[in-house]
C-alpha positions in Angstrom: 5.3 -2.6 0.6 3.8 -0.2 -2.2 6.0 -0.7 -5.3 7.8 3.1 -6.5 8.6 3.1 -10.0 11.1 6.1 -9.3 13.5 3.9 -9.3 14.4 3.2 -12.8 14.8 -0.3 -13.1 13.9 -3.1 -15.9 10.9 -5.5 -15.7 13.3 -8.1 -14.8 15.4 -6.3 -12.0 11.9 -5.2 -10.6 10.4 -8.9 -10.4 13.7 -9.7 -8.5 13.0 -7.0 -6.4 9.5 -8.1 -5.5 10.9 -11.6 -4.5 13.5 -10.7 -2.2 11.5 -8.2 -0.1 9.0 -10.9 0.6 11.9 -12.8 1.4 13.2 -10.3 3.6 9.4 -10.3 5.5 7.1 -7.8 3.7 3.5 -9.5 4.6 1.8 -7.9 1.2 2.7 -6.1 -2.0 0.3 -3.3 -3.5 1.5 -3.1 -7.3 1.0 0.6 -8.2 2.2 1.8 -12.0 0.5 5.3 -13.0 2.1 5.4 -16.0 2.4 2.1 -17.5 0.3 1.2 -20.4 -2.8 -1.1 -20.0 -0.9 -4.4 -21.8 2.2 -3.8 -20.5 0.8 -3.5 -16.6 -1.1 -6.3 -17.4 1.5 -8.9 -17.9 3.8 -7.0 -15.1 0.7 -7.6 -12.8 0.7 -11.4 -13.9 4.0 -11.7 -13.5 3.9 -10.4 -9.9 1.0 -12.5 -8.5 3.2 -15.4 -10.0 5.6 -14.7 -7.0 2.8 -13.2 -4.7 1.1 -16.7 -5.3 4.6 -18.7 -4.8 4.7 -17.4 -1.4 1.3 -17.3 -0.3 1.2 -13.1 -0.2 -1.7 -10.8 -1.0 -1.4 -8.6 -4.0 -3.2 -5.7 -4.0 -3.5 -3.4 -7.4 -3.2 0.3 -7.0 -6.2 2.4 -8.9 -6.9 0.0 -11.6 -9.8 -2.0 -11.2 -9.9 -3.7 -14.6 -6.2 -5.2 -14.3 -7.1 -6.1 -10.5 -10.3 -8.0 -11.7 -8.2 -9.8 -15.0 -5.5 -11.1 -12.6 -8.1 -12.1 -9.8 -5.9 -9.9 -7.4 -6.2 -10.4 -3.7 -7.2 -6.5 -3.6 -7.6 -2.9 -4.6 -6.8 0.2 -3.2 -8.0 3.6 -4.4 -7.5 7.3 -3.7 -10.2 10.1 -3.2 -9.7 11.1 -6.4 -9.8 7.6 -8.1 -12.9 5.2 -8.7 -15.7 5.6 -5.9 -16.0 2.8 -3.7 -19.7 1.7 -4.5 -18.5 1.4 -7.9 -15.3 -0.4 -7.1 -17.2 -2.7 -4.9 -20.0 -3.4 -7.7 -17.4 -4.1 -10.4 -15.3 -6.2 -8.3 -17.7 -8.2 -6.0 -17.4 -9.1 -2.3 -14.6 -11.5 -2.9 -11.7 -8.4 -3.3 -10.5 -6.3 -0.2 -11.1 -2.8 -0.9 -8.9 -0.1 0.3 -9.4 4.2 0.5 -6.6 6.5 1.1 -7.9 8.9 3.8 -6.0 12.2 5.6 -8.8 13.9 7.7 -11.8 13.3 10.1 -14.5 14.5 6.8 -12.8 11.6 4.2 -12.9 9.2 7.4 -17.2 10.1 8.2 -17.9 9.9 4.4 -20.2 7.1 3.8 -18.8 5.3 1.0 -16.1 4.0 3.4 -19.1 1.5 4.3 -17.8 0.0 0.9 -14.2 -0.4 1.9 -12.5 -3.1 4.2 -9.8 -1.0 5.3 -8.7 2.6 5.4 -5.1 4.0 4.9 -4.0 7.2 6.7 -1.5 9.3 5.5 0.8 10.7 4.5 2.2 10.8 8.0 5.7 12.4 7.2 7.0 14.2 4.2 7.3 11.3 1.1 8.9 11.7 -2.4 7.4 8.6 -3.6 4.2 10.4 -5.0 4.5 14.0 -6.8 0.8 14.4 -5.6 1.3 13.5 -2.2 -0.8 15.6 0.8 0.3 17.4 3.4 2.0 15.2 6.0 -0.7 15.1 9.0 1.9 14.3 11.7 1.4 11.6 14.7 -1.2 13.5 16.4 -3.8 14.1 13.5 -3.0 10.1 13.3 -4.0 9.3 16.7 -7.1 11.6 16.2 -8.5 9.3 13.5 -7.8 5.8 14.7 -9.2 6.8 18.1 -12.6 7.1 15.7 -11.5 3.5 14.2 -14.3 1.6 13.0 -12.3 -0.6 10.5 -8.5 -1.4 10.3 -6.5 1.3 9.8 -3.0 1.3 7.8 -0.5 4.2 8.0 1.4 5.5 5.1 3.9 8.1 3.9 7.3 8.8 4.9 8.1 5.6 7.1 11.6 4.8 7.8 13.0 3.0 10.3 14.3 5.9 12.4 10.3 7.2 12.7 8.5 3.9 12.8 9.1 3.8 16.2 6.8 6.8 16.6 3.5 5.2 14.9 4.0 2.0 17.5 1.1 3.4 20.0 -1.1 5.3 17.3 -3.7 3.0 17.5 -3.1 1.5 13.5 -3.1 -1.9 12.2 -0.2 -2.0 9.7 2.7 0.1 8.1 2.4 0.5 4.3 6.2 1.3 3.5 7.7 2.2 -0.2 10.7 4.2 -1.0 12.7 3.1 2.5 12.4 -0.6 1.0 12.2 -0.3 -2.8 14.8 2.4 -3.3 17.2 1.2 -1.0 20.7 -0.8 -2.3 19.8 -3.5 -0.5 15.8 -4.1 -0.2 16.2 -7.7 1.0 18.0 -6.5 3.8 16.1 -3.4 4.7 12.7 -5.5 4.6 14.2 -7.8 7.4 15.3 -4.8 9.2 11.9 -3.7 9.6 10.2 -6.9 10.2 12.2 -7.0 13.2 12.3 -3.7 14.1 8.2 -3.9 14.4 8.3 -7.5 16.2 10.8 -6.2 18.8 8.8 -2.7 19.7 
């Protein structure tokens, strides 16, 4: 799950939500904080890591190499306009998992991807999680990208219980879900519903 601060909650509520979605079946957490000042981000990241370590769940940091390194996160995720993958790898070393967002064949075949461990494809469907999100690429384009797969691929963007079944034969290796879980009135319940749905399909 990718955290989404479009939902206005306190840090205590936020950390409880992280624990609840893990209990519901989420298998990794990506902490995305674009507008939090450094020290507050660092504190929150350390608090999140305490929870993820408790349940042996990997914690990824979105677009902040310094925070990721300081807390010894499991990995980091960068976008096309963020730090270069080569710089990220040189700064973090070989022990960190690094992922990058892509949404077309040009980005897929970018030579910098040799420094990535996985690729995140999307958005697949319309999403309100990111104000600057790219135009949705849809199922057909997703299948084209996964047919050229050389690394694990995670799909992202607008994934809900109503459309996740359409992604099951896409050749992807996992799902990154944000608003559908994070903004739900019962995050643990809906996380468990996603887990059961994926397992059933």
